[in-house]
N, C-alpha and C positions, 0 to 999 in steps of 0.2 A: 480576553473574553473566551472562556473555555467551555466545551461541552461537558467535560469531566473535571471537577475541581479537586478530586481526591488524588488520583494517580500522579499528576504533575507536581505535587507539592515538593517532593525531594529535588526535582529538576530545577524548580524556581526558588528553592530555599535561599534566603539571603538577599534576594532582589527586592528593592524598595518599589514595588509596583502593586497597584490595586488589582484584585482578581474579581471578575464578574462571571455570573452564570450566563452562558449563551442561550438564547431562545432555541428550544428544541421541539420537535414534533412528537407529541405524546399519544397519538391516536393510531388506530389501525385503519388503513385504507382498503376497502373491499373492491373486488371486481377486476383487479389487475392480473395479468398473466403471472404464473409462479416464477418464471425465469425472465428477468428483464432483457429487452432487446437492445437497449441503449441507456446512456446516462439519463435521457429524458424520462424513460419509464421508471428508473430508480428514483428520480426526483418527484415524479407524480405520486409515488408511494410515500413521500416524506412531506406532504402538505401542499404540493404544487398542482394537484388535480383540480382544486377549487380556488378561485381567486380570493374569495372571502377568507378562507382558511389561511392562505398565503399572506394576506394583508395583516392578519394577526401576528404572524411571525415577524414580518417586516416592521411592524409597529414596535415590537420588542427591541429589535436592533436599532431602530431610529431613536428610541428612548435612551439606549446605552450611549449612542454616539453624541447625544446632546448633553450628557453629563460632563464631558470634556471634549469639545469638538476637535477631532483629530485632523492633522495636516495630511495624513495618509492612512488609509485602511489597508492592512495587509491580510490576505485571506489564505488559509491552507485548507482547501476543500470546504469552503464556507460560502456557497453561492448566495444564500439569503443575506449574508453580511454585505456582499458585493452589490446585491440588488438594493438594499437599504442605502448604501453609500451613493449609488447612482441616483436614488430618489432625493437625496439631500444635496447633490452636487459636490460630493466629496471625492477627492482623488483616490484611486485604488490601485493595488497591485496584488498579484497572486504568486504563490510559489508552491511547487509540489511535483510529484512524479507524473509520468505520462498519463496514467488513468484519469486523474482529476484535472488534467490540462489538455483538453482535446484540441485538435487542429482548428486554427482560427479561420474566420470568414467562410465557414462551411457548415453543413448540417452535422449534427452529432453522429459520429460513426457507429456502426453496429458493433455489438459485442460478439455476435455470432460464435458462441461457444461450441455449438455442435452443428455447423452447417449454415448455409445462407438463410437470410431472413427476408420476408416479403418487403419490398420497398414501400408499399402502402402502409404497412404497420409502422415502419420507422418514421415516415412522414407524418402519420397521425399523432405519434407520440411527441414529436417536435412541435407540431402545430398546437397541440393542447398545452404544452409547456409554455410556449411563447404567449399564448392567449392569457394565461394566468399572470405571467410576469408583466406583460404590457398593460393589463388592466390595472395592476397596482401602480405601475410607473405613471400612467396617464392620470390616475387619481391624484398623484402628487405633482403633476405638471412636469414630469421628466421625459426625456426622449426614450422611445421604445427600443427594444432589442430587435435586431434583424436576424440573428442566429442564436441558437441555444448555447453555443460555445462562449458567447460574450458573457453569459451569466456566470461562468466559472473562471474566466480569464481576467476580468477587470480591464483596466486601461494598460497595465504594464505587467504582462505575464512573464514569469521566470521559470523555465522548464528545467526541473532538477532531476535529470536522468541522463543516460547515454543511449545512442541509437540502438544498441544491441538489446537493451532492456525496456525500450519504449513499448508500451502496451499496444499502441496503434501501428507500430512498424514504420514510423516515419524515418526518412533519411535526410540527406542534405546537410548543409554546414551548421545548422543550429541557430543560435548558440546552445550548446549542450553543456549545462553547468554542473553536471554530476549530482549524485544523490545526497540527500540530507541524512547523514549518519551520526548517531550519538557517539560521543567520545568517552571512553572509559566506562566504569560501572561493571557490576557483576563480580561473582566470586571466581577464584581460580579453579580451573577444571581439575577434577579428581577422577582420573581414569581407573577402571578396573585393572587389576594386575594381569599379566600374561603377555603373549607375543602376537596375538592376532591384530588385524588392522583396527585402528581406532575410528569409531563412527559416532558423530554427535547427532542427537535427535532433539529437535525442538518442536513441541506441539502446544501452541497457545490454547487450542481448542480440542475438545474430545473428538473421537471418531470411531466408527465401528471396525475399521480395518487396522487399527493401530497394533492390536495384539498379534495379528498375522504378520505384520511387517517386522515387529520385534523378533518374533520367532524365526523368521527367515534370516535376519541378521545374525542371530545366535547360531543357526545351523551352518552359516557360512564362516563361522569361526571368528566373528568380530567381537571386539571389546566395545561395549556400548555405554555411552554417557547420555542420559535422557533428562531433559528438563521439561516439565509440564506444570503450569501453575496449579492445576487441580490436584495432581499427585503430590506436589509440594505442600498443599494445604491439607492433605490427609486422605484423599481418595485412594481406595485400594488399587495397587498397580495391576496391570493385566498379566504380568509375568514376573517371576523371580528367578534369578540365576546369578552365579558368581561373576559371570562376564557382563552383567548388566547392572549399572548403578544409576540411581535416580538422584539428581541434584536437588538440594533443599532450597535453592534460590536461583535467580537468573545467573547464568554463567557468562564470564567475560568473553565475548565472541572473538576478539582479536587474539586472545591466548588460545582458545579452544581450537581455532583453525590453523595454528602454527604447525601442528603435527597431527593432522586428521586426514584419513583416507576417503571419507565420504560424509556428506551432510544429508540428513533426512529432515524435511520440514514441511510446513504448510504454505510455503511460497510467499512469505512476507518480504517486503522490499528490503528491509535492513539486513535480515539474516541471509537472504539470497545474495545480496551485493557483497557482504562480508566474505561469504564462502568463495565467490568468484574472484574477489581481489586477492584471496590466498591461494588460488589455483586448485580449489577443491571441487570435485564433481558433486552433483546433487540428485537426490531422489525426492521429488516434490509431490505432495498430496494436497492440492488446492481445495479451498472450502468456499470460495466466492468467485464471482465473475472477475474481479480484479486479480485475485491470486491465480485463477486459471489462465488468464491472458499472460501474466508474467511467467508462469510455468511453461507455457507454450513457447515463449520467446527463448527461454533457457534451452528447451528441446531443439528449437531451430538453430540456436547457437552451437549445438552439439555437445554441450557441457553437462547434460543431465537428461533425466526421464520425467515426463509429466504423467503421473499415474492415472490421472483422469482421462487421458487419451488412450489408455490401454483397455483391452477387453476384459470383462469379468467372466469367470473367476480370475483374479490376478495371479500372475506367475511371479510371486515375490522372490523366490529363489533365483529365477532367471534374471530379474531386473537387478537384484543386488549383485549377483555374480557378474553380470555384464559391466556394471559400473566399477566394480573392483578389479575385474580381470581384463577388460578391453582398454588399452592405453589411449584410445581416441577421446574418451570422455575427459580424462585428466589433461590431455594435450590441449583440448579446446578451452578448458578452464584456465590453464596456464597461459595460453595465448591471450585470453582476456586480461588476466592479471598483468601480463607484460605491457599491454597497451595502456593501462592506467596505473602503472607503477608509481608515477609521480603524483597521484591524487592524494591530497591531504584533507580529511574532513574539517579540521579546524580552519584551514585556509579557505575552503569553500564557504563555511559559515561566516567568516570575516568578509569575504567578497560580497555575499548576500547582504550583510548588514551595511556595508558601504554603499551598495546600490540603493537600498531603502533610504538611507540617510540623505543621499543625493536627491532622490525623488521628493522626499519630504521638504527639502530646503529649496528646491527649484521653483 
């Protein structure tokens, strides 16, 4: 049951499974702050502000679950699916990175991107979220939620990250199951000719500062390979230079990071983790609360710079020069890579599958 039935087609090709459109929020919620304070406020903007609206989404999930009543509902950042499973008495599990797997048995933590947030605002968001959820659950004769985190965790949460990359900065023994990373895929990297340091740039989304960043990389003598879906689809590139090449399709990350001096990206979980596992320092330009929090963790790790935490106007040359010239950034990235040198994405995927199968059979 997928939010997007188009992009996953290649991934799921050949599997004998039925694909269903997941119920999605199609409306605009007015009156919420422009920058969410917590996951509660994010969800309030996605149909949870009003219990009647939420009930419509839950009914959609309940209808899907009655097509072939599952032994186990597994959610990847799908709180309404978990809410519907709870309303039907279905067993549930969740898997995902830190951002969508908040600490259990506690109020949803603040996102506090730019300083502390008023406790009253956080409490109000969680209270409103629980009121909508519990109104739906009570209407179906199900037990109410005590904390907003229950909405995202289900009965059996599997946290797929490591402490260094956990958005909420949790420590302790875990279990830390490591990230979900796709294996294989992408074209071989085709680097520009020359002797300068190789820099891979991956921008899934557009941004006003991308041209300035590329210009700084070129001034620092870098050979740049850039992949952007918009540019690959025909949008005019911000710069043209013999030392700058635009990839025509997604690039195989495992190959591109084998001989790479720097990664520049928008702080997506997969690309950040791949770069760190290869010991490559990072210049990150986050575009959302989730990506900002991950970029902040990379900065705290000492393996990169979070551009969003720097003052405008940006010192692009200074940031690129520091990441390429100061050994501490690469040393921190290599220390991370050494700690997780034994990690194998295929083994992690197999382990998750075995856990889910055991839950479904028990």
